[in-house]
Rosetta silent file (secondary structure, phi, psi, omega in degrees, C-alpha in Angstrom):
SEQUENCE: MKDPFTARATLLALTTALISGFSNFLSKIAVTAVKDPILYTTLKNSIVAVLLVGIVLGLKRWPEIRALTKKQVVQLVAIGIIGGSVPFALFFTGLTMTSALNGALIHKTLFLWVALLALPILKERFTKWQWLGVGALFAANVVVGGFAGFKYNAGELMILAATLLWAVENVIAKMALKELSSTTVAAARMILGSFVLLALVSVRTGFAPIVALSAVQWGWTLLLSVFLLGYVLTWYAALKRAPATVVAALLVPATLVTNVLSAIFITHTFSGADFLQAGLFAAGIALIIVFAHKTTEQASPDSVSA
SCORE:     score description
SCORE:     0.000 S_00000001
   1 L     0.000  137.423 -175.789   55.606    9.728 -148.340 S_00000001
   2 L   -67.662  132.680  178.793   54.563   12.019 -151.254 S_00000001
   3 L   -69.451  117.301 -177.629   51.624   14.213 -150.380 S_00000001
   4 H   -65.148  -30.011  178.976   48.744   13.165 -152.658 S_00000001
   5 H   -67.009  -39.333  176.440   47.127   16.580 -152.472 S_00000001
   6 H   -60.740  -46.210  178.061   50.298   18.233 -153.802 S_00000001
   7 H   -59.539  -45.753  178.125   50.395   15.830 -156.746 S_00000001
   8 H   -66.731  -43.941  179.214   46.800   16.433 -157.649 S_00000001
   9 H   -60.664  -40.185  177.838   47.054   20.157 -157.183 S_00000001
  10 H   -58.340  -48.925 -178.754   50.121   20.204 -159.496 S_00000001
  11 H   -65.289  -38.943  178.251   48.243   18.397 -162.257 S_00000001
  12 H   -65.070  -43.815 -179.011   45.228   20.665 -161.823 S_00000001
  13 H   -67.469  -38.019  176.670   47.326   23.841 -161.874 S_00000001
  14 H   -70.824  -27.954  176.653   49.265   22.795 -164.969 S_00000001
  15 H   -70.210  -40.034  175.915   46.009   21.858 -166.645 S_00000001
  16 H   -62.351  -38.924  176.146   44.766   25.358 -165.867 S_00000001
  17 H   -63.156  -40.246  178.813   47.955   26.779 -167.433 S_00000001
  18 H   -63.712  -46.210  178.821   47.383   24.795 -170.555 S_00000001
  19 H   -63.763  -40.350  179.693   43.798   25.976 -170.813 S_00000001
  20 H   -63.025  -40.380 -179.815   44.843   29.536 -170.094 S_00000001
  21 H   -60.534  -46.750  176.807   47.518   29.447 -172.816 S_00000001
  22 H   -65.522  -43.307 -178.112   45.015   28.375 -175.437 S_00000001
  23 H   -61.707  -41.411  179.547   42.379   30.804 -174.083 S_00000001
  24 H   -62.206  -42.073  178.216   44.698   33.788 -174.198 S_00000001
  25 H   -65.446  -42.739 -176.139   45.551   33.104 -177.792 S_00000001
  26 H   -79.036  -28.405 -177.172   41.978   32.467 -178.935 S_00000001
  27 H   -64.039  -34.460  178.078   40.462   35.278 -176.849 S_00000001
  28 H   -61.353  -41.221  177.705   42.206   37.912 -178.901 S_00000001
  29 H   -67.835  -44.581 -177.065   40.535   36.489 -182.031 S_00000001
  30 H   -65.180  -45.975 -178.875   37.192   36.021 -180.265 S_00000001
  31 H   -67.689  -31.237  176.255   36.972   39.518 -178.773 S_00000001
  32 H   -72.122  -35.948  179.692   37.912   41.049 -182.093 S_00000001
  33 H   -70.544  -38.765 -179.171   35.210   39.045 -183.852 S_00000001
  34 H   -75.107  -30.254  174.574   32.505   39.989 -181.371 S_00000001
  35 L    80.206  -41.433  176.891   33.791   43.611 -181.395 S_00000001
  36 L   -98.039  107.674 -173.411   32.212   44.612 -178.045 S_00000001
  37 H   -66.170  -34.635 -178.656   34.514   43.264 -175.317 S_00000001
  38 H   -68.846  -44.203  178.254   32.004   43.936 -172.507 S_00000001
  39 H   -64.616  -40.486  178.937   29.187   42.163 -174.297 S_00000001
  40 H   -58.765  -55.239 -175.120   31.551   39.292 -175.237 S_00000001
  41 H   -67.469  -31.018  175.581   32.765   38.659 -171.721 S_00000001
  42 H   -64.695  -47.061  177.858   29.256   39.051 -170.298 S_00000001
  43 H   -64.363  -43.739 -176.906   27.799   36.389 -172.606 S_00000001
  44 H   -64.851  -46.789 -178.138   30.728   34.067 -172.059 S_00000001
  45 H   -67.274  -33.193  176.283   30.649   34.396 -168.326 S_00000001
  46 H   -66.404  -39.487  176.063   26.868   34.021 -168.199 S_00000001
  47 H   -60.866  -44.302 -179.885   27.064   30.827 -170.176 S_00000001
  48 H   -66.337  -37.527 -179.426   29.639   29.441 -167.759 S_00000001
  49 H   -59.654  -44.754 -179.381   27.468   30.603 -164.816 S_00000001
  50 H   -64.555  -43.387  177.636   24.488   28.582 -166.161 S_00000001
  51 H   -61.581  -38.470  179.862   26.693   25.548 -166.668 S_00000001
  52 H   -68.591  -33.439  174.568   28.035   25.853 -163.129 S_00000001
  53 H   -58.322  -45.457  179.541   24.523   25.966 -161.761 S_00000001
  54 H   -61.993  -42.046  179.716   23.939   22.591 -163.374 S_00000001
  55 H   -65.708  -45.509 -179.659   27.174   21.218 -162.009 S_00000001
  56 H   -60.220  -44.639  177.356   26.474   22.437 -158.476 S_00000001
  57 H   -65.084  -37.257 -179.694   23.007   20.828 -158.578 S_00000001
  58 H   -68.603  -31.752  177.078   24.383   17.652 -160.106 S_00000001
  59 L   -86.944    2.308  178.154   26.992   17.386 -157.344 S_00000001
  60 L    56.746   50.154  177.714   24.284   18.075 -154.742 S_00000001
  61 L   -88.713    0.254 -176.790   26.012   21.124 -153.235 S_00000001
  62 H   -54.677  -44.601  177.480   22.690   22.748 -152.265 S_00000001
  63 H   -55.908  -40.450 -179.279   22.977   21.704 -148.573 S_00000001
  64 H   -66.287  -36.545 -179.927   26.397   23.383 -148.415 S_00000001
  65 H   -67.523  -41.368 -179.445   24.951   26.569 -149.938 S_00000001
  66 H   -66.887  -23.041 -177.272   22.043   26.630 -147.510 S_00000001
  67 L   -94.146    7.460 -179.121   24.472   26.234 -144.583 S_00000001
  68 L   -57.610  134.918  173.779   26.567   29.242 -145.586 S_00000001
  69 L   -82.384  169.576  177.645   27.562   31.507 -142.682 S_00000001
  70 H   -60.769  -40.736  179.262   27.456   35.271 -142.903 S_00000001
  71 H   -61.908  -44.944 -179.134   31.233   35.359 -143.202 S_00000001
  72 H   -66.219  -38.130  176.195   31.168   32.867 -146.077 S_00000001
  73 H   -61.891  -45.445  177.939   28.453   34.864 -147.871 S_00000001
  74 H   -59.930  -42.138  179.470   30.561   38.003 -147.594 S_00000001
  75 H   -62.631  -44.299 -177.342   33.583   36.105 -148.974 S_00000001
  76 H   -68.389  -38.233  174.996   31.625   34.729 -151.910 S_00000001
  77 H   -62.167  -44.299  179.662   30.125   38.156 -152.766 S_00000001
  78 H   -61.753  -41.278  177.168   33.594   39.652 -152.676 S_00000001
  79 H   -61.156  -40.859 -177.311   34.881   36.911 -154.955 S_00000001
  80 H   -65.575  -42.355 -176.831   31.990   37.487 -157.390 S_00000001
  81 H   -78.401  -50.626 -174.087   32.598   41.249 -157.570 S_00000001
  82 H   -72.472  -36.994 -174.438   36.397   41.422 -157.268 S_00000001
  83 H  -108.334  -26.857 -172.747   37.120   38.359 -159.383 S_00000001
  84 H  -103.733   -0.360 -175.310   34.090   37.548 -161.529 S_00000001
  85 L  -131.712  -77.632 -174.985   32.968   40.858 -162.927 S_00000001
  86 H   -53.382  -49.708 -178.436   35.077   44.043 -163.009 S_00000001
  87 H   -64.450  -28.459  177.904   38.422   42.432 -163.990 S_00000001
  88 H   -66.646  -41.508  178.710   36.833   40.548 -166.892 S_00000001
  89 H   -62.216  -43.093  179.207   35.521   43.822 -168.276 S_00000001
  90 H   -64.121  -49.649 -175.082   38.950   45.424 -167.812 S_00000001
  91 H   -60.458  -50.943 -173.764   40.882   42.456 -169.235 S_00000001
  92 H   -77.174  -24.778  172.088   38.924   41.974 -172.440 S_00000001
  93 H   -69.060  -44.479  178.526   38.626   45.686 -173.106 S_00000001
  94 H   -64.443  -32.386 -176.824   42.355   45.970 -172.681 S_00000001
  95 H   -68.768  -21.719  175.961   42.974   42.976 -174.905 S_00000001
  96 L   -72.548  -11.222 -174.988   41.416   44.882 -177.841 S_00000001
  97 L  -111.640    2.269  178.713   44.194   47.424 -177.493 S_00000001
  98 L  -148.040  177.286 -176.377   47.238   45.151 -177.277 S_00000001
  99 L   -79.948  160.347  175.763   48.519   41.784 -178.528 S_00000001
 100 H   -61.942  -35.815 -177.467   47.521   38.421 -177.091 S_00000001
 101 H   -69.298  -44.941  178.850   51.123   37.813 -176.079 S_00000001
 102 H   -63.326  -38.609  177.499   51.381   41.150 -174.143 S_00000001
 103 H   -61.399  -42.393  179.897   48.080   40.356 -172.442 S_00000001
 104 H   -64.193  -44.207 -178.462   49.401   36.939 -171.469 S_00000001
 105 H   -62.418  -42.303 -178.813   52.675   38.341 -170.105 S_00000001
 106 H   -68.084  -43.413  179.547   50.878   40.889 -167.934 S_00000001
 107 H   -62.061  -32.323 -178.822   48.337   38.354 -166.695 S_00000001
 108 L   -80.112    0.470  170.403   51.103   35.925 -165.772 S_00000001
 109 L   -79.499    0.406  179.365   52.604   38.440 -163.365 S_00000001
 110 H   -49.347  -37.889 -174.989   49.658   37.239 -161.193 S_00000001
 111 H   -67.108  -30.994  177.582   51.992   35.022 -159.189 S_00000001
 112 H   -65.599  -45.035 -176.781   54.022   38.047 -158.009 S_00000001
 113 H   -71.902  -36.265  177.498   50.968   39.920 -156.714 S_00000001
 114 H   -62.836  -43.441 -176.583   49.529   36.673 -155.147 S_00000001
 115 H   -64.833  -42.357 -179.991   52.838   36.136 -153.382 S_00000001
 116 H   -63.847  -24.457  176.581   52.958   39.683 -152.036 S_00000001
 117 H   -91.645  -44.079 -172.603   49.500   39.166 -150.579 S_00000001
 118 H   -70.779  -38.257 -176.073   49.535   35.487 -149.632 S_00000001
 119 H   -60.804  -46.609  177.788   52.879   35.404 -147.766 S_00000001
 120 H   -81.320  -36.674 -173.235   51.822   37.992 -145.105 S_00000001
 121 H   -84.890  -44.585 -175.878   48.026   37.428 -145.054 S_00000001
 122 L   -93.762   -5.628 -179.615   47.791   33.653 -145.529 S_00000001
 123 L    61.999   32.501 -179.837   51.165   33.017 -143.826 S_00000001
 124 L   -76.116  157.716  178.925   52.302   30.868 -146.768 S_00000001
 125 L  -127.462  145.475  176.704   55.977   29.996 -147.171 S_00000001
 126 L  -124.412  129.482 -179.324   58.181   29.664 -150.195 S_00000001
 127 L   -77.672  164.756 -178.814   61.571   27.902 -149.936 S_00000001
 128 H   -62.066  -32.779 -178.598   64.663   29.463 -151.496 S_00000001
 129 H   -69.840  -37.868  175.669   64.611   26.741 -154.173 S_00000001
 130 H   -66.935  -38.266  177.815   61.008   27.684 -155.119 S_00000001
 131 H   -63.834  -34.744  173.882   61.996   31.311 -155.304 S_00000001
 132 H   -61.972  -38.492  177.151   64.755   30.179 -157.723 S_00000001
 133 H   -63.831  -42.693  175.858   62.057   28.450 -159.741 S_00000001
 134 H   -59.156  -43.407  175.073   60.009   31.634 -159.738 S_00000001
 135 H   -59.304  -39.992  177.076   63.075   33.497 -160.973 S_00000001
 136 H   -64.084  -39.967  177.350   63.408   31.051 -163.833 S_00000001
 137 H   -66.521  -38.763  177.541   59.770   31.575 -164.769 S_00000001
 138 H   -66.842  -42.635  179.690   60.163   35.325 -164.687 S_00000001
 139 H   -63.289  -34.664  178.432   63.323   35.058 -166.805 S_00000001
 140 H   -60.620  -42.846  179.404   61.390   32.848 -169.273 S_00000001
 141 H   -66.925  -35.125  178.181   58.821   35.602 -169.693 S_00000001
 142 H   -67.395  -39.889  179.021   61.602   38.192 -170.228 S_00000001
 143 H   -59.097  -36.482 -176.853   63.173   35.945 -172.862 S_00000001
 144 L   -65.476   -9.377  179.706   59.969   35.914 -174.875 S_00000001
 145 L   150.764   -7.749  178.611   60.429   39.613 -175.562 S_00000001
 146 L    55.556 -136.441 -176.991   60.616   41.322 -172.211 S_00000001
 147 L  -104.025    7.950 -176.686   59.032   44.754 -172.227 S_00000001
 148 L   -62.566  -36.896 -175.343   60.216   45.664 -175.744 S_00000001
 149 L   -84.994   -1.350 -176.167   56.851   44.921 -177.334 S_00000001
 150 L   -79.175  144.486  179.744   54.838   46.814 -174.778 S_00000001
 151 L  -102.015  -12.542  179.397   53.034   50.015 -175.762 S_00000001
 152 L    55.015   43.948 -178.174   52.371   51.122 -172.189 S_00000001
 153 L  -105.028 -179.274 -177.753   48.893   52.181 -173.247 S_00000001
 154 H   -59.946  -35.016  179.639   45.506   52.220 -171.545 S_00000001
 155 H   -62.765  -42.636  178.722   44.782   48.658 -172.676 S_00000001
 156 H   -69.749  -32.351  175.660   47.847   47.223 -170.929 S_00000001
 157 H   -65.935  -39.399  177.319   47.026   49.222 -167.794 S_00000001
 158 H   -61.509  -41.095  178.973   43.527   47.732 -167.862 S_00000001
 159 H   -66.915  -39.478  177.373   44.940   44.214 -168.037 S_00000001
 160 H   -66.300  -41.037  178.993   47.330   44.980 -165.159 S_00000001
 161 H   -64.900  -38.280  176.923   44.433   46.334 -163.056 S_00000001
 162 H   -62.481  -43.373 -179.348   42.425   43.161 -163.856 S_00000001
 163 H   -62.352  -42.041  177.108   45.414   41.031 -162.790 S_00000001
 164 H   -60.096  -44.277  177.538   45.724   42.904 -159.494 S_00000001
 165 H   -62.180  -40.624  178.063   42.038   42.386 -158.752 S_00000001
 166 H   -67.034  -30.513  176.358   42.401   38.673 -159.534 S_00000001
 167 H   -67.681  -39.327  176.553   45.324   38.453 -157.090 S_00000001
 168 H   -65.063  -42.507  177.691   43.163   39.875 -154.305 S_00000001
 169 H   -56.035  -43.203 -178.460   40.386   37.445 -155.312 S_00000001
 170 H   -58.922  -39.813  178.887   42.812   34.543 -155.053 S_00000001
 171 H   -67.098  -44.433  177.345   43.626   35.354 -151.434 S_00000001
 172 H   -64.915  -41.744  178.963   39.966   35.673 -150.509 S_00000001
 173 H   -63.874  -35.275  179.891   39.121   32.451 -152.384 S_00000001
 174 H   -65.352  -34.047  178.119   41.884   30.595 -150.619 S_00000001
 175 H   -70.004  -43.973 -179.042   40.342   31.590 -147.242 S_00000001
 176 H   -64.182  -36.783 -176.282   36.884   30.580 -148.431 S_00000001
 177 L   -71.745   -7.884  174.595   38.079   27.238 -149.776 S_00000001
 178 L   -62.838  -28.208 -176.654   39.165   26.151 -146.302 S_00000001
 179 L  -124.906  -15.400 -177.793   35.545   25.251 -145.570 S_00000001
 180 L  -110.243  154.742  176.069   33.793   25.316 -148.965 S_00000001
 181 L   -75.793  151.779 -176.469   34.041   23.106 -152.024 S_00000001
 182 H   -63.235  -34.043  179.190   35.803   24.446 -155.096 S_00000001
 183 H   -67.001  -37.593  179.113   32.710   24.070 -157.279 S_00000001
 184 H   -66.255  -39.863 -179.808   30.646   26.173 -154.904 S_00000001
 185 H   -70.510  -37.779  177.893   33.230   28.943 -154.815 S_00000001
 186 H   -66.728  -42.327  178.411   33.697   28.826 -158.630 S_00000001
 187 H   -59.712  -46.871  178.059   29.883   28.968 -159.067 S_00000001
 188 H   -58.583  -43.180 -179.698   29.587   31.950 -156.781 S_00000001
 189 H   -58.189  -49.642 -173.123   32.312   33.760 -158.648 S_00000001
 190 H   -77.498  -38.572 -177.982   30.786   33.281 -162.068 S_00000001
 191 H   -67.484  -55.587 -176.806   27.086   33.585 -161.094 S_00000001
 192 H   -65.138  -38.711  178.789   27.434   36.755 -158.981 S_00000001
 193 H   -63.915  -36.600 -179.459   29.992   38.209 -161.389 S_00000001
 194 H   -64.818  -40.027  178.841   27.616   37.572 -164.361 S_00000001
 195 H   -59.701  -40.433  178.710   24.836   39.538 -162.606 S_00000001
 196 H   -64.687  -47.464  179.437   27.168   42.533 -162.262 S_00000001
 197 H   -63.013  -40.265  178.211   28.224   42.283 -165.893 S_00000001
 198 H   -63.857  -35.964  178.668   24.635   41.892 -167.131 S_00000001
 199 H   -67.355  -40.822  178.830   23.723   45.061 -165.172 S_00000001
 200 H   -62.158  -45.907 -178.072   26.652   46.832 -166.821 S_00000001
 201 H   -64.613  -39.964 -179.042   25.572   45.751 -170.323 S_00000001
 202 H   -62.095  -32.117  179.238   21.974   46.833 -169.656 S_00000001
 203 H   -77.071  -39.939 -175.025   23.188   50.329 -168.779 S_00000001
 204 H   -75.100  -58.148 -170.152   25.692   50.626 -171.645 S_00000001
 205 L  -129.972  -10.075 -171.559   23.891   49.227 -174.718 S_00000001
 206 L    77.258 -174.131 -175.664   20.914   47.176 -173.525 S_00000001
 207 L  -103.037    3.848  179.768   20.508   43.588 -174.771 S_00000001
 208 H   -61.682  -37.114  178.410   19.469   44.313 -178.371 S_00000001
 209 H   -58.862  -23.655  179.756   23.035   43.758 -179.715 S_00000001
 210 H   -62.471  -39.186 -179.472   22.836   40.142 -178.597 S_00000001
 211 H   -65.944  -30.548 -177.743   20.185   39.447 -181.222 S_00000001
 212 L   -81.744   -5.939 -179.071   22.421   40.901 -183.929 S_00000001
 213 L   -62.440  137.480  176.996   25.291   38.510 -183.191 S_00000001
 214 L   -81.288  170.852  178.242   26.236   36.260 -186.151 S_00000001
 215 H   -62.138  -36.556  177.683   26.710   32.519 -186.021 S_00000001
 216 H   -62.842  -45.314  179.873   30.478   33.064 -186.144 S_00000001
 217 H   -66.021  -39.429  175.900   30.389   35.444 -183.173 S_00000001
 218 H   -66.182  -35.075  178.775   28.241   33.055 -181.174 S_00000001
 219 H   -60.828  -45.834  178.027   30.616   30.220 -182.139 S_00000001
 220 H   -64.320  -40.225 -179.369   33.623   32.064 -180.737 S_00000001
 221 H   -64.663  -45.961 -178.810   31.711   32.991 -177.580 S_00000001
 222 H   -65.955  -41.503  179.142   30.590   29.368 -176.964 S_00000001
 223 H   -60.975  -45.536  179.609   34.065   28.002 -177.659 S_00000001
 224 H   -73.383  -19.618  173.920   35.736   30.346 -175.160 S_00000001
 225 H   -66.612  -38.864  177.161   32.978   29.628 -172.650 S_00000001
 226 H   -63.137  -42.635  177.677   34.147   26.019 -172.632 S_00000001
 227 H   -65.858  -40.042 -179.735   37.699   27.106 -172.002 S_00000001
 228 H   -67.626  -36.668  175.123   36.612   29.428 -169.203 S_00000001
 229 H   -60.443  -46.185  176.543   34.586   26.652 -167.555 S_00000001
 230 H   -61.526  -40.438 -178.896   37.603   24.390 -167.586 S_00000001
 231 H   -62.309  -51.532 -174.491   39.794   27.153 -166.252 S_00000001
 232 H   -67.375  -34.640 -177.798   37.630   28.029 -163.235 S_00000001
 233 H   -68.378  -47.462 -179.316   36.978   24.396 -162.309 S_00000001
 234 H   -71.304  -35.836 -177.833   40.648   23.353 -162.437 S_00000001
 235 H   -65.002  -52.475 -177.187   41.952   26.589 -160.906 S_00000001
 236 H   -67.004  -33.396  178.528   39.765   26.501 -157.812 S_00000001
 237 H   -68.840  -35.052  176.445   40.261   22.787 -157.371 S_00000001
 238 H   -70.971  -41.688 -178.724   44.064   23.349 -157.403 S_00000001
 239 H   -65.391  -27.201  176.750   43.793   26.370 -155.080 S_00000001
 240 H   -68.639  -31.652 -168.389   41.830   24.278 -152.585 S_00000001
 241 H  -102.240   -8.866 -175.389   44.605   21.691 -152.422 S_00000001
 242 L  -148.837  161.421 -179.514   47.813   23.760 -152.440 S_00000001
 243 L   -57.068  144.969 -177.838   49.183   27.156 -151.337 S_00000001
 244 H   -61.836  -34.035  178.700   48.008   30.094 -153.489 S_00000001
 245 H   -64.808  -37.741  179.865   51.626   31.032 -154.238 S_00000001
 246 H   -70.413  -46.409 -178.879   52.420   27.592 -155.676 S_00000001
 247 H   -61.792  -44.191 -179.280   49.242   27.466 -157.743 S_00000001
 248 H   -66.398  -37.973  179.064   49.716   31.000 -159.152 S_00000001
 249 H   -65.280  -37.144 -179.439   53.382   30.254 -160.055 S_00000001
 250 L   -73.017   -8.129  175.461   52.341   27.103 -161.933 S_00000001
 251 L   -79.725  -23.791 -173.928   50.004   29.227 -164.041 S_00000001
 252 L   -56.350  -42.077 -177.429   52.903   31.174 -165.566 S_00000001
 253 L   -56.609   -8.560  174.180   53.811   28.538 -168.198 S_00000001
 254 H   -55.001  -32.112  179.320   50.558   29.476 -169.983 S_00000001
 255 H   -59.033  -40.164  178.070   52.670   32.170 -171.629 S_00000001
 256 H   -59.181  -44.354  177.741   54.675   29.402 -173.289 S_00000001
 257 H   -58.528  -45.804 -179.970   51.536   27.869 -174.728 S_00000001
 258 H   -62.255  -43.218 -178.862   50.398   31.246 -176.073 S_00000001
 259 H   -62.070  -43.645  179.413   53.864   31.823 -177.532 S_00000001
 260 H   -63.748  -42.273  178.259   53.957   28.468 -179.245 S_00000001
 261 H   -64.577  -38.081  178.369   50.509   29.016 -180.773 S_00000001
 262 H   -64.156  -39.998 -179.921   51.596   32.474 -181.932 S_00000001
 263 H   -66.300  -36.353 -178.376   54.695   30.979 -183.494 S_00000001
 264 H   -74.354  -44.771 -169.789   52.668   28.304 -185.325 S_00000001
 265 H  -103.678  -15.634 -176.067   49.770   30.417 -186.544 S_00000001
 266 H  -118.240  -62.622 -174.917   51.048   34.026 -186.676 S_00000001
 267 H   -81.215  -25.620 -176.747   54.840   34.483 -186.806 S_00000001
 268 L    56.822   29.125  174.021   55.572   30.978 -188.297 S_00000001
 269 L  -137.693  149.563  176.971   58.911   30.961 -186.562 S_00000001
 270 L  -136.938  101.030 -169.925   60.291   29.346 -183.411 S_00000001
 271 L   -86.568  176.501  175.409   63.683   30.860 -182.575 S_00000001
 272 H   -57.380  -39.836 -179.866   66.515   29.893 -180.291 S_00000001
 273 H   -61.395  -35.952  178.846   65.112   32.330 -177.672 S_00000001
 274 H   -63.283  -41.509  176.930   61.818   30.361 -177.781 S_00000001
 275 H   -64.909  -39.519  176.508   63.696   27.127 -176.970 S_00000001
 276 H   -59.731  -42.692  177.683   65.551   28.906 -174.191 S_00000001
 277 H   -60.921  -44.989  179.670   62.258   30.103 -172.818 S_00000001
 278 H   -59.669  -39.652 -179.089   60.848   26.583 -172.878 S_00000001
 279 H   -67.507  -37.661  177.940   63.901   25.317 -170.971 S_00000001
 280 H   -69.532  -38.109  174.654   63.578   28.014 -168.312 S_00000001
 281 H   -59.808  -46.605 -179.458   59.889   27.259 -167.906 S_00000001
 282 H   -60.545  -44.252 -179.968   60.659   23.549 -167.448 S_00000001
 283 H   -63.220  -44.881  178.735   63.404   24.340 -164.867 S_00000001
 284 H   -60.689  -47.155  179.225   61.159   26.725 -162.971 S_00000001
 285 H   -60.105  -47.090 -177.860   58.223   24.312 -162.891 S_00000001
 286 H   -57.816  -46.553 -179.315   60.517   21.437 -161.762 S_00000001
 287 H   -60.388  -43.567 -177.843   61.940   23.503 -158.868 S_00000001
 288 H   -67.224  -44.657 -177.372   58.531   24.596 -157.694 S_00000001
 289 H   -70.490  -46.869 -177.161   56.989   21.145 -157.876 S_00000001
 290 H   -58.124  -39.615 -174.707   59.945   19.267 -156.349 S_00000001
 291 L  -100.444   11.523 -177.362   60.069   21.579 -153.322 S_00000001
 292 H   -63.594  -29.036 -178.072   56.289   22.094 -153.083 S_00000001
 293 H   -61.123  -19.685 -179.829   56.150   19.661 -150.140 S_00000001
 294 H   -67.395  -19.506 -176.729   57.862   22.328 -148.048 S_00000001
 295 H  -119.266    7.504 -175.831   54.618   24.324 -148.117 S_00000001
 296 H   -65.433  -19.814  178.182   51.927   21.633 -148.180 S_00000001
 297 H   -68.788  -14.900  178.058   51.183   22.235 -144.514 S_00000001
 298 H   -84.335  -12.382 -177.579   49.700   25.592 -145.653 S_00000001
 299 L   -81.122 -170.076 -177.468   47.161   23.780 -147.897 S_00000001
 300 L  -116.901   80.054 -173.147   43.861   22.271 -146.832 S_00000001
 301 L   -66.159  -11.513 -179.981   44.549   18.515 -146.612 S_00000001
 302 L   -88.033    3.023 -173.916   41.066   17.796 -145.256 S_00000001
 303 L  -111.610   99.368 -179.252   39.482   19.056 -148.501 S_00000001
 304 L  -110.786  -12.710  178.646   39.265   16.356 -151.129 S_00000001
 305 L   -87.764  141.402  179.581   35.941   17.144 -152.710 S_00000001
 306 L   -92.739    0.000    0.000   35.895   19.458 -155.661 S_00000001
């Protein structure tokens, strides 16, 4: 019988990939419009944090929060710092120094770093067919341009550093999600991370620049806040229901979404290589999903609440 948690996790992870693809494309425009990447990501994350407070209260998660153990508090603080603050500052600063596509390509190596951590630490397993699927996803990223368009500058190194931190966060989050709801973990990430970012902004420039933001700059910030809210909610919900390696691998097709958007709005071309990339993505996703049941015992089947 097909595992219902795997099916739901797959849908959630692919939804995250779709959101991420759009977000990566639009974030380059948004961060350029706002000009200060630290201020931009701080405002965006803070807006999402406020929204998540409302969601947590609406879902009546307060008893769960009050019952947190010391170990769980440590895990949530680590998630907030390692995943919700520093990497955002690194990523969006780096994005001002490179293209949206390069940023997406680097970010989508996340599944490699998650696998390197999750396999030994979380004892997750990947079948040979799933590894073949991962190979197809990696090949798809190479087809889109490989490393030819990379500048190997400080911006790309910042995005890579952010990706590595997010990989560590994913492993910690997977452990926390064994006992906590995905909304509680997502809220902790964004709320605690926002406090760190707000402290950083207060030291760097103070809050005066916020008043000077134009309606257009606020518009971009609010729009990408909606995308980020959707991302964290679907991502953690998927991570709760399936192995971290599977969920991270299913995020890779976001590159295809970013590439299609770039082809439509920037390059105005969609080449044979782009079609080949799409085919490799489809093959890779199919292999990972079809053989995902091999690793469902590593997920948390007792966790159905988001």
